[in-house]
Steps between C-alpha positions, in 0.01 A plus 500: 500500500675788341282739304621643159308777327574494123417791285459568132334771278314265279152349569650161592301295263766414230823544690621139502836582657356669815242220532777232482709692762201540730398138477845366550562713811155402639585130463818581682295612806483876443180686525444706191314808408511626140408849425433643159230732335144441383397594147155523343565179314686313778396140512434325837790348666513139667820466668625293802642805667344837589478768237393875505424722205522879542230684293643824375373814348778533256633208284777639295781753507650695773168527711468113484852446644451772760169374625596132498813561686332736750219249580739202507707686754207526735387145443854368581519740793187357679549140405662245716803343327845362548640546153430712186544388136507784253456402129664750272583867553157631482422335841832551668476844663214430744643158588851643566365774717276258701807270538706795661215635715382163641842311477365234269690279261461598140566283174490626147412322180600694199294367188668743271726812469221733577667836416574344165146394387426630146205710626755731660730546201323837405454602860844595631384666812280215605778261430746714710259501787478114495874462462565721802256305713679184391846636561388623846345177633653193303861529658339487842312181442669157604226247382451537120433284215397537135393305194818446308887523526537807271284710732671372803836578359385850400386582838804338668740701289302829533411500865734240646205292603474118519195401299412137461331352201161324525379421143137537427440153413160327467373228735522156356175392349349249278383629162127567465349613187227759471341647191521844326169680437562504132574248216855393470480177290785479247675810636830539700449692826737767604450622860608808693415527857581781741478872534377673186741793520741694284827313414348143522542445116122493453492758227775306326309168520178660368694635201644161446168326503426647161757260364380191701170387345484156651558629851284651786640737755342494847581784746404434862550777743421873535680823523571860382482444135228229493232718325762653255601144393135388449457804270819415310372145437171625384656749268722231340198269469655231713216443741453134385875435546573691824297432812517717828377310803576752760606425849402137614572313821816285527292192538331556156828623333675192580247288299540719204875547482559141402270540189761716341769406258730793587530745789634852461727709715634748258541817715690792346836625653335808660754558781649284765171370639407326175871409416519298830149365493430142555114474470316234677295429189805333344497247782130463464536415137767247581288333781221475225748334270463796253827608321609853528602790281698769711675824454871506464547628854726342770273317733242384241776394266673295769182288563443443133865402429571295818167301490467482124118577521457747212675774316623853535365769264729539209345806328226736628363586146151349471561315181820343626353423841209329325749268306664410830171426670397276201807287534487500885152361543597203279793391728460251770620614844303250698785303659688815609185662640420188697852502653488880574163491669623256757778743609347835450230479784434688816560193704870544424509860610293506823763370733712800415201718572425346831859533598505868441196551734617256767836666522344843525289414816 
């Protein structure tokens, strides 16, 4: 049995893409070890494959990346393995060095254009360092894949690589309904799930909620601006209409998403990473039969138009956006959503994933 060590920098608990990849490969007969980091609030894991969380002294900034990569290098160095799967640029360096030193196969899954993330917009030196690392290693890799065609094309054109596309689709599931921990009777539910970071359109939707009196906004997730947004909601006296549930396990999230009348993915065009983004939350909304409102950006727009499961943001002024939402939540997308959810599932992607790994042996 071939052993694959998979590495990420998150705490493993909510990374659905990596879990799907690991589970799929395990069922194909590979032995899997998934490595991430341990946080103070990390919830226990119950996976069918082996996991390892690295406890760090530093949890953000340069020292976090330096410490994690240093420790990951030695974990990889002294672990038995046949193949290495690096997820994103922030785990690539130790994986690549070990693959050279020990002559092991390496595969790379790029979840985003890492040097183009909004957090690096005002950090040109840091961005330059990540870009140089990327330009040094990526052209040397033979087994690479990513989350959408736009990112694959970008890398292929820039580095003459051959990225394949594995969409981050949800596993087919029956709809189960949970219950929100607050009253929702008579209200329309707007949901946002995912990272609570800059550029996700969360400030915009909070401002928009001032004009949507019959709606409740539910934000599920955590991130860099979580506390800032909670304060903003308090200052605007919207605490009864905007609820933050923090980070919750996928098993619970899947029961809350179907309760919504509209799912949001209204990221701002803050550089190529967001411009080419195809967030998995869009597919989660569709699987839950919830219509979507998405940004006018290439990959998101393509899903909305091709599958007719929602609308594209027409105007990012709060009062105009509120008018669009009011009209959108009264429309019926049920037939289109039922059709789309049958096609946009992980079961229709996994054979491509398995083929990548089997060919790289």
